C-alpha positions in Angstrom: -16.7 -140.3 -101.2 -15.1 -142.9 -99.3 -14.2 -140.6 -96.5 -17.9 -139.5 -96.2 -19.1 -143.2 -96.2 -16.6 -144.0 -93.6 -17.5 -141.2 -91.3 -21.0 -141.9 -91.6 -20.4 -145.6 -90.9 -18.5 -144.7 -87.6 -21.1 -142.4 -86.4 -23.7 -145.0 -87.0 -21.9 -147.7 -85.2 -21.2 -145.2 -82.4 -24.9 -144.5 -82.2 -25.7 -148.1 -82.2 -23.3 -148.7 -79.3 -24.8 -145.7 -77.4 -28.3 -146.8 -77.8 -27.4 -150.2 -76.3 -25.8 -148.4 -73.5 -28.6 -146.0 -72.7 -31.2 -148.7 -73.3 -33.1 -147.7 -70.0 -34.2 -144.5 -71.6 -36.5 -145.4 -74.5 -36.9 -142.1 -75.9 -33.4 -141.4 -76.5 -32.9 -145.0 -77.8 -35.7 -144.4 -80.3 -34.1 -141.1 -81.3 -30.4 -142.4 -81.6 -32.2 -145.4 -83.6 -33.8 -143.2 -86.0 -30.6 -141.0 -86.5 -28.8 -144.2 -87.0 -30.9 -145.6 -89.6 -30.8 -142.2 -91.6 -27.2 -142.2 -91.3 -27.0 -145.6 -92.6 -29.0 -144.7 -95.5 -27.1 -141.5 -95.9 -23.5 -143.3 -95.9 -24.4 -145.3 -99.1 -25.4 -142.1 -100.9 -21.8 -140.8 -100.6 -20.8 -144.0 -102.6 -23.5 -144.0 -105.3 -24.9 -140.6 -105.2 -28.5 -139.6 -104.3 -30.2 -140.0 -107.5 -28.8 -143.6 -108.1 -29.4 -144.4 -104.4 -33.0 -143.5 -104.6 -33.3 -145.2 -107.7 -31.8 -148.6 -106.4 -34.0 -148.1 -103.0 -37.1 -147.8 -105.2 -36.3 -150.6 -107.6 -39.5 -152.9 -108.2 -37.5 -155.7 -106.7 -36.5 -153.8 -103.5 -39.7 -151.5 -103.0 -41.2 -154.1 -100.5 -38.1 -154.0 -98.4 -37.6 -150.3 -98.4 -41.3 -149.9 -97.4 -41.2 -152.1 -94.6 -37.8 -150.5 -93.5 -39.2 -147.0 -93.5 -42.5 -148.0 -91.7 -40.5 -149.7 -88.9 -38.2 -146.6 -88.3 -41.2 -144.3 -88.2 -43.1 -146.8 -85.9 -40.2 -146.9 -83.5 -40.3 -143.2 -83.3 -44.1 -143.0 -82.9 -43.9 -145.7 -80.1 -41.0 -143.8 -78.1 -42.7 -140.4 -78.4 -46.4 -141.1 -78.0 -46.6 -144.3 -75.7 -45.6 -144.0 -72.2 -45.1 -147.5 -71.2 -41.6 -148.3 -71.0 -41.7 -152.1 -71.6 -43.8 -151.9 -74.5 -41.4 -149.3 -76.1 -38.7 -151.8 -75.3 -40.6 -154.8 -76.9 -41.5 -152.7 -79.9 -38.1 -151.5 -80.4 -36.6 -155.2 -80.3 -39.3 -156.1 -82.8 -38.8 -153.2 -85.1 -35.0 -153.9 -85.0 -35.5 -157.4 -86.0 -37.7 -156.4 -88.9 -35.5 -153.8 -89.9 -32.6 -156.0 -89.9 -34.6 -158.6 -92.1 -35.5 -155.8 -94.6 -31.8 -154.9 -94.9 -30.8 -158.3 -95.5 -33.4 -158.6 -98.2 -32.4 -155.2 -99.4 -28.6 -156.3 -99.8 -29.4 -159.5 -101.3 -31.4 -158.1 -104.2 
């Protein structure tokens, strides 16, 4: 379990650093961003198990944070794939990263 968690976490950090490096290509950044967020959620399932992780995610105290988190990941992907204006994609990506970071902090505190 610890090895699976560590592997996902290492790949997650690598994807985050790679998305910063290739920032000028918004579609690739959004795909890496989405993959990074899926890996972040997947890494904790190695520690707790899938059923317990889903139970904790959709707990009544955390359902608001996880719904915001999932919506922002989907919005980032939609903006990158269907909007062709690069500066709008970059701004929406930064905005989504900020909201996701705040949702993750709230999720961790609860």
